[in-house]
C-alpha positions in Angstrom: -1.6 -32.6 -6.4 -0.7 -31.4 -9.8 2.2 -28.8 -8.9 2.1 -27.3 -12.4 -1.7 -27.0 -12.5 -1.8 -25.7 -9.2 0.7 -22.7 -9.6 -1.1 -22.0 -13.1 -4.3 -21.6 -11.6 -2.6 -19.1 -8.6 -1.2 -17.2 -11.5 -4.6 -17.2 -13.5 -6.3 -15.8 -10.4 -3.8 -13.1 -9.9 -4.0 -11.9 -13.5 -7.6 -12.2 -13.8 -7.6 -10.2 -10.1 -5.3 -7.4 -11.6 -7.6 -7.2 -14.8 -10.7 -6.7 -12.9 -8.9 -4.3 -10.9 -7.9 -2.3 -13.6 -11.6 -2.2 -14.7 -12.8 -1.1 -11.5 -10.5 1.6 -11.4 -11.6 2.6 -15.1 -15.1 2.5 -13.7 -14.2 4.7 -10.7 -12.5 7.4 -13.1 -15.8 7.1 -15.3 -18.0 7.7 -12.5 -15.9 10.5 -11.3 -16.5 12.2 -15.0 -20.2 11.7 -14.4 -20.1 13.3 -10.7 -18.5 16.6 -12.5 -21.6 16.9 -14.3 -23.3 17.3 -11.1 -24.8 13.9 -10.3 -24.1 12.5 -6.7 -22.2 9.3 -7.2 -19.7 9.2 -4.3 -21.0 5.9 -3.1 -20.7 4.4 -6.5 -16.9 5.8 -6.7 -16.3 4.3 -3.3 -17.4 1.1 -4.2 -15.8 0.8 -7.5 -12.4 2.2 -5.5 -12.6 -0.1 -3.0 -13.3 -3.1 -5.5 -10.0 -2.6 -7.4 -8.3 -2.3 -4.2 -9.9 -5.3 -2.9 -8.9 -7.3 -6.2 -5.4 -6.1 -6.1 -5.1 -7.6 -2.6 -6.5 -11.0 -4.1 -4.1 -10.7 -7.1 -1.1 -10.2 -4.9 -1.7 -12.6 -2.4 -2.1 -15.3 -5.1 1.0 -14.3 -7.0 2.9 -14.7 -3.5 1.4 -18.1 -2.9 2.5 -19.2 -6.4 5.9 -18.0 -5.6 5.8 -20.1 -2.1 4.6 -23.3 -4.0 7.5 -22.9 -6.4 9.8 -22.4 -4.0 8.8 -25.3 -2.0 8.8 -27.7 -4.8 12.4 -26.4 -5.7 13.5 -27.2 -2.7 12.3 -31.0 -2.9 8.5 -30.5 -2.3 6.3 -31.4 0.5 9.1 -34.4 1.2 11.5 -31.8 2.6 10.1 -30.9 5.8 11.5 -27.8 6.5 10.2 -26.5 3.0 7.1 -27.5 3.5 7.0 -26.2 7.3 8.0 -22.9 5.7 5.2 -23.1 2.7 2.7 -23.8 5.7 3.8 -20.4 7.5 3.8 -18.7 4.2 0.3 -20.0 3.1 -0.8 -18.8 6.9 0.7 -15.0 6.3 -1.0 -15.1 3.1 -4.3 -16.1 4.1 -4.3 -13.6 6.7 -3.6 -11.0 4.0 -6.8 -11.8 2.2 -9.5 -9.2 2.5 -11.7 -10.3 5.4 -14.8 -7.7 4.9 -17.5 -7.7 2.4 -17.0 -5.1 -0.6 -20.0 -3.4 0.4 -19.3 -3.2 4.2 -20.0 0.0 5.6 -20.9 1.5 2.4 -24.8 0.4 2.0 
């Protein structure tokens, strides 16, 4: 496995998620503005807000995973059994932090 490519992929995913989260937050604000005009768009605002939080969470987990991988590699890579066990444990914890529900759960 190419470690540099793996870490860069995680970082690109984290950056993309952060960018999309910002877009979702802006959309939620724009929808609130429409709501001020008397249009009932509460559900759309909820979905956009939830989408932003969902994407922020994915980005944070990917960024944390990139750091964990770099730490393992700095400690000698998979050949260092202790570093690898710590990396695997961190990977399990990070996986548990990923959103498990659909963005549309309970909203449709």
